[in-house]
N, C-alpha and C positions, 0 to 999 in steps of 0.2 A: 725602507723603500718597499713600495707595494709591488706584489707579484702580478697585479692585474695590468694588462696591456691597455693602451688607449682604445684598441678595437673592442676589448671586452667591456670597457666602461660605456662605450657607445651602444653596444648591443643591449645593455641593461636598462636603457632609457626607451620609453615608449612615447613618441611624439603625441602631444596633447591634441594636435589636429587630427590624427588618426582616431583617437578615442571619440572626438566630437563627430567625425564623419561616420563612425560605426554606431553612434547613438540611435539614428533612425532605424538602423538595421535591427538593433536589440528591441526597439519598440514594436517593430513589425512582427518579429518572431514571438515576442510575448503576447501580442494580440492574437496571432494566428493559433498559438498553442492553447490559450485560454478559451478561444471560441471552439476549438476542437473538443476540449473537455466539456465545455457547457453543452455543445450539440449532442454528444454522446449521452451525457447524463440526462438531458431533457427528453431525448427519445426513449431511453430506458425508463425514465420516470413516467412518461406517458403510457408506455406499455404496461408498466407495473400497475398504474391506476386502473387501466382497462381490465386487467386480469383479476387483481386482488380486491378491487372496489366495485367498479361498474358491473363486471360480469357476475360477480357473487350476489350483488344486489338484485340484478335482473333474474338470477336463478333462485333467489330466496335462500341462499346458503350463507353461512358464516365462513369468513376466510380463515378462521381458526379451527375449522373442522379438520380432523386428522386426514381423512381421505382426500380432501381438497388439496391440502399441502402436498401429499404424496403424488397426487395426479399431476399437479402443476410442475413439481420438480422433475418428475419422470418425463413429462412432455418437453420440459426445457432441455433435459439431457438428450432426448432424441433429436430435437432441432439443432442443438449445438453440435452433436455428432454428425449430422448431415452436412452442416457447414464445414466442419473440420475435414471430412472426407472428400466432399465433392466440390467445394468452392475453389476457384483458382488461387493457388498459393497455400491452400489448406489452413488458412487462418493463422499463419505464422508458425513459429517454433513452439515446441512443448514448453509451456510456461514454467513447469516444475524444474526444468533443467537450466534456466537462464536467470541472470541477475536482473535487478531493476533497470540497470543501464547495460545494454549489450550492443552488439553490432547492428547498425541500421539495416532494416529490412528493405527489399525492393518494393516500390510503390504498388505493384500488382497484388501484394498480399494485404494491403490496407482495407479493401472492402470486406473481405472475409473476416479479418480480425475484428473490424468494427461491428459487423453483424453478430459474431460470436459473443463479443463482449456485451453488447446491448441485450442480447437474450439472456446471458448469464445474470446480468444485473437486475433485469426486470423479473426474471423467474424466481428470484429469492436465493440464488446460489451464494454461499458464504465466501465471497471474494469481492475485492474492491476494484475500482477502475485503473489503479495506478500502473500496473505493468502494461496493459493494452494501450492506454493513452500515451504512455511514454514511447512505446514502439511506433504507434501511429504517427504521433507528432514528429518523431525523429525521422521516419521514412519520408514524410512530406517536406520537412525543412530542409533535409539534406539533398533531396531531389531538386527542390526549387533553388536552394542556394547554389548548388553546382551549376545550374543553368543561368541564374541571374548574376551572381558574383563568383565566378569560377576561381578567382585568385585566393578566396577564403577556403582553407582546408576543411575536409570532411570532419576532422576532429573538433574544429572550432564550431561548425554548425551543430554538431552533436552536443557540445558544451552549452550553446545557447538554447537549444531545444530542451535539454535536461533542466537547465535553470528555470526557464519559463514555465515548464509543466509542473515542476515542484512548486514554484511560487503559486501557480493556479490551484493545484491540489490542496494545499494547506492554507490558502488564502493570505499568505504573507511571504515576502522574500527572505525572511529570516532563516527558514528551513533550507532554502537553496544556498544561502550564504554559508551556512554551517556545513552542508554537504560538500560544497565546492572547496571550502578551505581544508576540509579533511582529505579530500581527494588530492590536493596539492598538485594540480595539473599545471602544465606550462613550464616555461623556462624559469628556474628558481632565481636566476640573476635579475629578472624583472620583479619589481616590487608587487607584493600580493594584490594591493588594491588597483594596480594597473592591469593585472591579469583578470581580476574579478569585475572590472568596471562594466564591460558590455554584457557579460552574463547576468549581472545584478540589474542592469537596465531591463533585460528581458524578464527576469524574475519579478521585478517590481511592477512592470507592465502586466504580466500575467496575473498577478494577485489583484491589481487595481481593476482589471477588466472583469475577472471572475466575481469580485465583490459587488460589481455594479449589475450583475445578472442574478446573483444568488444571495442568500443570507448565510453563507458558510460560516460556522462557528463550531469549534471542537470542544468548547467548554460544556461540562455536564451540569453546571450550576450549583455546585456544593457550597454551602455557607463557609465563610472564612473561619479558620481556627488559629489561635495563637500557638505558633510552633517555632522551633529553632534551637532548642536546648540540645545537650549531648544525648539525652535519652531519645529525643526525636530523631536524631541522626542515626543512632543504633537501630531504632525501629525501622527506619527507611532502609538501612543496609540489610536487616534481616528479612524483610518482606521482599525486597528486590532479589535477594539470593534465592529464596524459596521459589519465587515466580520464575526466575531464570532456569532454575533446575527443572521445573515443570516444562518450560519451553524446550530445554535441551533434550529432554526425554522425547518430546514430540518430534524434534528435529532428527534424533537418531532413528526413529521409526519411519520417517518420511521416505527416505531412499528405498528401504526394503519394501514398503507399501507400494511405492511407484513401480518398482521392478516386478513385483508379483502381479499387479494389475495389468501391466503392459505385456508381460510374458503370457499370462493366462488368457487374455482377451486382446487380440491384436487388431480387431475391427473397431475403430473409434465410435461408430454408431451404436454398436452393442455395448461397448464399455461405458460410454457417457449416458446411455439410457439406464443401464444398471446402476451406475453411480448416482444418477439423479433420483432413482427410486430409493436408494439408501439414504441420500440426503434428505429426501421427503420423510422417511421414517425418523431420522434424527430430529427434523423440524417438528414432526408431530409430537415427539416427546418433549422437546424444549419449548415449543410454541413459536409463533411467528416472530417473537422478539429475538430468537436465535437465527433467524434468516437474514438474507440480504447482506450488504457490506458491513453493516453494524454502526455506521456513523449516527444515524437518527435513532436507532434502537438503543444505543448505549445511553442516550439522554433519558430514556424511560426507566433505566435502572434504579436511580434514587427514589422515584415514586414507588417502586416495588418494595422498598425496605419495610413498609408498614404491614405488608402481607406475605412476604417471602422470608424464609429462614436462611441461615448461613449456608446450610447444605443446598438450598435452592440456588443461591447464587453461584456457589462452586460448581453446581450442575450446569448452570448457564455457561460458565467459563469452559468447562470440560466439553460440553456439546459443541460449542463454537469452535474449539481447537480441533476436535475430531472432524467436524464438517469442513473446516479450512483445510485440513490435511487431505481428506477424500477428494474435495473439489479440485484442489490443485494437482494432486497426484494423478487423478483420472484424466485430466486434460482440459477442464473448463478454463476459458480465457479470463484471467483476472489476477489481481494482486493480493498480497498477503498482509499488507500493513494495517488497513483499516479493521479487518476482522481480528487481527492480533491486539489492536487497541481495545476493542469490545471485550475480548477475553481478559485482558488485563484489568479493565474497569471492574468487570463482574467478579474476578478473583479478588481484587482489593476490597470491594464491598463485602464479599463473603468473609474475608479475614476479619474485617471490622465487626461484622455481625457475630462472629464466633468469639472474638476477644474485644469486647466493647470498650475497654479502656484505651485501646489504640486509636490515635487520631484518624478520622476518616480520610481527610485529605492526603495524609502521608501514605496510608495503606493503599489508596487508589493510585496516587501518583507513582509510588515505588513499584507497585505491581505492574502497572502499565509499562514502566521503563523495563522491568525485568523480562517480560515476555517480548517486547518490541525490540530489545537489544538482540535477542535471538533471531527474530524474524528479519531484521535489517542489517545486522553486523555493523551498525553505525551509532556510535555513542552520542554524538551531537544530536542527530535526528531523534534518537530515543529520549534524551533529556528534553528537547523541544516539545515532543508530543506529551510527555508527562506533565509539563508545565502548561501546555495548551488545554489539556483536559481539566486540570485544576489550576487555573491562572491566579496563583497567589504568590507574590514576589518573595516572601520570607521562606517559601519552600525550596528556593534555588539551591541553598547550600545542602540541606538534607538530601535532595534529589540528585545533586551532583555526586555526593558520596554513594548513593544508591546506584547511579550509573557506573561508577568505578568498580563497585563491588560486583555488579552483574557482569561487567566486562571480564573480570577475573574468572567467572564461571564459564563464559562462553568462548574465551580466548583460544582454547585448544579443543573445543567440543565440535562435533559434526555440524556443518552448516545446514540451514533449512533449504536444501536444494538437493535434487536428484541427479543421478548419473544417467545420461541418455541411454536408452535401450536400443540396441541395433535393430533395425527394421528389416523383416524378411518378406513383408508383403509389399503390395504396390504403393501403399500409403507411406509417405515419409513426412514427418512433422516439420522437417526443416524448410518446407515451402517449395520443394522441387516438384 
């Protein structure tokens, strides 16, 4: 005899009519979230071209000049600091202290957060758009949803916004599906695909829309290699573990760095201006390839193999990690996933250049996974990104073992997140 009562059985079923009725809602959310990402990316790209291409051409200087890099990053820090201090809502919470998915912000914070994110992306700061756009889309979708369809809970609107934005960010609903299935949200008595149906409609729509506006592609174009043997699995595990250890060291230093910066310099204008200057110096050492979010820059790395040594690629990875840590810890608005992917790709190429017998596709994919696991604490998303960077189907098994090995390294290690520093001045990053 089953212990389940008739009422329990009824609760485990989702009427197909309800799923059909919510399908247009998922499509609308996916469209809005993709357009939000596209709009912010386009504005940032426009300003980036004006500063790094048009203005340098008009002045007759090279964008690779060290003093230009330092000047632009310093100015970017100043402008973002002014937004964080004086804009209504202070451009949202301190991004170093929150996860990719967090409590929805009030709508009044959205303009300041959008401006700060656009300035950071355009100015060359080593952060991606993922955290700001997740927060911006969530604030808008939750506010609109509560007004238009109040019977849908805030948590459900957050789930739709998250799925749609992840789908748009990576150009595929697969990453959203993996993240949602790992989150295991909702009533476990309801079948998984009933719970995922509307969020995946939103994710699929978000990826569909963004791919019609952009040519988003995470692959770095490495030639396919024959892999899949036991030795290849062991290589993938070894590279992923080494990369994860490097990432864990960075994560362990992140909270102390954040605390020192915010205790020593409480004024965000001064802090971000100084941080921008240091980011400029790092960029002057590494070159413009180590600036920005890293998505386009990582595609240039394979072309550098003819002219750059193993040490040079490891330096690219190290500089990118340092810049990521400093940018996030000091309060620039941006995400850590895309810069971490760049660092992983550079690290993997560096290992291959040092030990040339190791397959390039495995070292790059495994190194990417090793560092991204630390940055995201999400095994499925890390595996997805490793395979997106090197889209070769027979890498799946070696890279899955690499993900499992990297997870063992990070399971009890410090997270790549800082503890909020109590504010004693009038500025409170929490948006008050």
